[in-house]
C-alpha positions as CSV (number, residue, x, y, z in Angstrom):
1,M,334.1,-58.5,126.6
2,K,334.2,-59.1,130.4
3,K,331.3,-60.2,132.5
4,I,332.2,-58.5,136.2
5,T,330.7,-59.6,139.2
6,L,331.4,-57.8,142.5
7,V,331.9,-60.3,145.1
8,K,333.0,-58.2,148.4
9,S,331.6,-55.4,150.0
10,L,332.9,-52.0,149.2
11,I,333.0,-51.2,153.0
12,G,335.8,-50.6,154.3
13,C,338.2,-50.0,150.8
14,Q,340.0,-47.0,149.8
15,K,338.2,-44.2,148.1
16,D,340.0,-45.1,145.1
17,Q,338.6,-48.6,145.0
18,I,335.4,-47.8,145.4
19,A,335.5,-45.0,142.6
20,T,336.9,-47.7,140.5
21,A,334.2,-50.1,141.5
22,N,331.6,-47.5,140.8
23,A,333.0,-46.7,137.1
24,L,332.9,-49.7,136.4
25,G,328.6,-50.2,137.4
26,L,329.6,-52.2,140.5
27,K,327.6,-50.7,143.6
28,K,326.5,-53.8,145.8
29,I,327.5,-57.4,146.3
30,G,326.2,-59.5,143.2
31,D,326.1,-56.7,140.5
32,V,327.4,-58.0,137.1
33,T,328.2,-55.5,134.5
34,T,329.6,-56.4,131.3
35,Q,332.9,-54.4,130.0
36,P,334.9,-54.4,126.6
37,D,338.3,-56.3,126.9
38,N,340.6,-53.3,126.3
39,P,343.5,-52.3,128.5
40,C,341.6,-49.1,130.3
41,T,339.1,-52.0,131.5
42,Q,341.8,-54.5,132.2
43,G,343.6,-51.6,134.7
44,K,340.2,-51.3,136.6
45,I,340.1,-54.8,136.8
46,Q,343.5,-55.3,138.5
47,K,343.0,-52.4,141.0
48,I,340.2,-54.2,142.5
49,T,340.7,-57.8,142.0
50,H,340.3,-58.8,145.6
51,L,336.4,-57.7,145.4
52,V,335.6,-58.9,141.7
53,K,335.1,-62.0,139.6
54,V,335.7,-61.7,136.4
55,E,334.8,-64.1,133.1
56,E,335.1,-64.0,129.7
57,A,331.4,-63.3,128.3
């Protein structure tokens, strides 16, 4: 499992990056979600890696 925290604002980001963050359950700075460690989640994290902090949960 991966613990994902949104650390930067989504303002000014591309629409697909905002949609990816929302798909992970991240809407505001400081939001935290736990996701399974699979290729789908890793791809989403890769797309918004500059906006999030990822830890092993």
